[in-house]
C-alpha positions in Angstrom: 0.0 0.4 -0.1 1.2 3.6 -0.8 0.5 5.3 2.5 2.1 2.1 4.3 5.2 3.7 2.8 4.9 7.2 3.4 7.7 6.6 6.1 10.5 6.3 3.5 7.9 7.8 1.2 8.5 11.4 2.6 12.0 10.9 3.4 12.9 10.4 -0.4 10.5 13.2 -1.3 12.8 15.2 1.0 16.1 13.8 -0.3 15.2 14.0 -3.3 15.1 17.6 -3.8 18.3 17.5 -1.6 20.6 14.7 -3.3 18.3 13.2 -5.9 18.0 10.6 -3.4 14.2 8.9 -3.3 13.4 5.7 -0.8 10.4 3.7 -0.6 10.2 1.0 1.8 6.6 -0.7 2.7 5.1 -1.0 6.0 1.3 -2.0 7.2 -1.1 0.7 8.0 -2.8 -0.1 11.1 -5.6 2.4 10.4 -6.4 -0.2 7.9 -5.1 -2.6 10.0 -6.5 -2.2 13.2 -10.2 -3.4 11.4 -10.6 -7.1 11.1 -9.7 -8.2 7.4 -9.9 -4.3 6.4 -7.2 -3.0 4.6 -4.0 -1.1 7.1 -3.2 2.6 6.7 -1.8 4.2 9.3 1.4 3.6 10.0 -3.3 4.9 7.4 -1.3 5.5 6.9 3.0 6.1 2.0 6.0 6.6 2.5 8.5 8.2 5.3 5.6 10.1 6.8 3.0 8.5 5.9 4.5 6.1 9.2 2.6 8.7 10.4 -0.4 5.9 10.8 -1.0 4.2 13.6 1.1 0.6 13.4 4.5 0.7 15.1 6.7 1.3 12.4 4.3 3.5 10.8 1.3 4.7 13.0 -1.1 2.1 13.3 -4.7 3.0 12.9 -3.6 4.8 9.9 0.3 5.1 9.3 2.5 2.5 12.3 5.8 2.9 10.8 4.2 0.5 8.9 0.8 1.3 9.3 -1.3 4.3 10.9 -3.6 2.4 13.1 -2.4 -1.3 14.1 -1.7 -4.2 12.2 -1.5 -4.9 8.2 -4.1 -5.0 6.0 -5.6 -6.9 3.5 -4.1 -3.8 1.4 -1.1 -4.6 2.8 1.5 -5.6 0.1 -0.5 -6.4 -2.3 0.0 -5.9 -6.0 -2.0 -3.2 -8.2 -5.1 -3.8 -10.2 -6.1 -3.1 -13.7 -9.0 -1.0 -12.2 -10.9 -0.5 -15.0 -11.2 -4.4 -15.4 -11.2 -5.9 -11.9 -10.3 -9.7 -11.9 -12.7 -12.1 -10.6 -12.7 -11.7 -6.5 -12.8 -7.8 -6.0 -15.7 -7.1 -9.3 -17.9 -9.2 -7.1 -17.2 -7.7 -4.2 -18.1 -3.9 -5.8 -21.0 -5.3 -7.4 -22.4 -6.6 -3.7 -21.2 -3.3 -2.7 -23.4 -1.5 -5.4 -26.2 -3.8 -5.1 -26.9 -3.5 -1.7 -26.2 0.5 -1.1 -28.2 -0.2 2.9 -25.7 -3.0 3.9 -22.5 -1.5 6.0 -20.9 -4.4 5.8 -21.2 -4.8 1.8 -19.5 -1.3 1.7 -17.1 -2.1 3.9 -15.6 -5.6 2.8 -16.1 -4.4 -1.1 -14.0 -0.8 -0.1 -11.6 -3.1 1.8 -10.8 -5.0 -1.3 -10.6 -2.1 -3.8 -8.1 -0.3 -1.2 -6.1 -3.7 -1.7 -6.3 -3.9 -5.6 -4.9 0.3 -5.0 -8.0 1.2 -6.7 -8.1 4.4 -4.0 -10.8 6.5 -5.8 -13.6 3.4 -5.7 -12.8 2.1 -2.3 -12.9 6.0 -1.0 -16.5 5.8 -2.5 -17.6 2.4 -0.5 -15.5 3.9 2.7 -17.7 7.0 2.2 -21.5 5.6 1.7 -20.4 3.3 4.9 -19.6 6.0 7.0 -22.9 7.8 5.6 -25.0 4.6 6.7 -23.2 4.6 10.2 -21.6 7.8 11.0 -21.1 7.4 14.5 -18.6 4.8 12.7 -14.6 6.0 13.2 -13.2 3.2 11.0 -14.8 3.9 7.7 -14.0 7.5 8.2 -10.1 7.1 8.6 -10.3 4.5 6.2 -11.9 7.3 3.8 -9.2 9.7 4.2 -6.1 6.7 4.0 -7.8 5.7 0.2 -7.7 10.0 -0.8 -4.1 9.7 0.9 -3.6 6.9 -0.9 -4.8 8.2 -3.5 -2.7 11.3 -3.0 -5.8 13.3 -3.0 -4.7 14.6 0.0 -7.3 17.7 0.3 -10.0 15.2 0.6 -7.9 13.0 2.8 -7.2 16.4 5.1 -11.3 16.6 5.0 -11.8 13.0 6.4 -8.7 12.9 8.7 -10.4 16.0 10.4 -13.6 14.5 11.1 -12.2 11.0 12.6 -11.1 13.5 14.6 -13.8 15.0 16.6 -14.6 11.5 17.7 -11.0 10.8 19.1 -9.0 14.0 19.3 -6.4 12.0 20.6 -5.6 9.7 18.3 -2.1 10.1 17.2 -1.9 8.0 14.0 -4.9 10.1 12.4 -3.3 13.4 13.4 0.1 12.7 12.2 -1.4 11.4 9.0 -3.1 14.7 9.0 0.3 16.4 9.6 1.4 14.4 6.0 -1.3 15.6 3.8 0.0 19.1 4.6 3.0 18.4 3.9 2.6 16.1 0.8 0.6 18.5 -1.1 1.4 20.9 -3.6 1.9 24.2 -2.5 3.6 22.3 0.5 2.1 24.3 3.9 4.9 22.5 6.2 3.9 25.1 9.2 0.6 23.3 9.5 1.8 20.1 9.5 4.7 21.4 12.5 1.7 22.5 14.0 -0.2 18.8 13.8 2.9 16.8 14.9 3.5 18.6 17.9 -0.3 18.0 18.7 0.7 14.2 17.9 4.1 14.6 20.6 2.1 16.7 22.7 -0.5 13.1 23.6 2.5 10.9 22.6 6.0 12.5 23.0 7.7 9.6 21.9 5.8 8.5 19.0 8.3 7.8 16.7 7.1 8.2 12.9 5.6 12.0 14.6 8.7 12.3 15.5 9.9 11.4 11.8 8.4 13.0 10.4 8.9 16.4 12.5 12.2 15.8 11.6 11.9 15.8 8.0 9.6 18.2 7.8 12.2 21.2 10.2 15.1 20.0 7.4 13.2 20.8 4.9 12.1 24.2 6.1 15.6 24.8 7.1 15.1 25.1 11.3 18.5 23.7 11.8 18.1 24.2 16.0 14.8 22.3 15.5 15.5 20.2 13.7 18.9 19.2 15.5 16.8 19.0 18.2 13.8 16.6 17.1 17.1 14.3 15.6 18.2 14.1 19.2 14.6 13.3 20.8 14.5 10.1 18.1 17.5 9.5 18.4 17.1 8.4 21.7 13.5 7.1 21.3 15.1 4.4 18.9 18.7 4.5 17.9 18.2 2.2 14.6 15.5 4.4 12.7 16.5 4.2 9.2 15.6 8.2 9.3 18.9 8.9 11.0 20.7 8.5 8.6 19.2 9.3 5.4 18.7 13.0 6.8 22.5 13.2 7.8 
């Protein structure tokens, strides 16, 4: 999943500007993993920055260091498919969701399958439909954000992550992913990204993915003092974090 790669992807994006080096690493997102049988997002979760999801590796529930919120979901490392010519399994799930628009489970299963196949736009539509059927549920809201994130529609992802945070303001993975939407969009809004990373760290000061993403943001902003301070904090949490070597 793309978002699962956020941790190393963001570093790649940044270093690509600095030394023409792009690094990507697949990781599971916790957000999608958080739900049984659902794709994992957090920590959903992309590239180095995406690590902000919720798994640890990327954020769990959406990025952990590997995901946004938890474990790897169905979308894990599955290859992409032709979204206009789906294989039988995905086509069946999509068809069932379309034929049962009032069936929450059908919407979620169809969306999870499409997310797994990296048909992010289609997956997002079904997650949105599920969210309308059960507005009190956080899962489809976070997953809609993850799908838009992985589809590189960062402003749409921002909207869904913000909505998820109204239900759970202390979800560090989602908050970090929200910060990533500001960092990765064009034009980039580094200050808003930093604001959200700091909000995450105010809840969980040693959240590795958030520290990693914050360091990247400070480096690109040119704030050397804050960058070095964040790197030192990241090193104290995990001296083997690959970003420490990549960001030198």
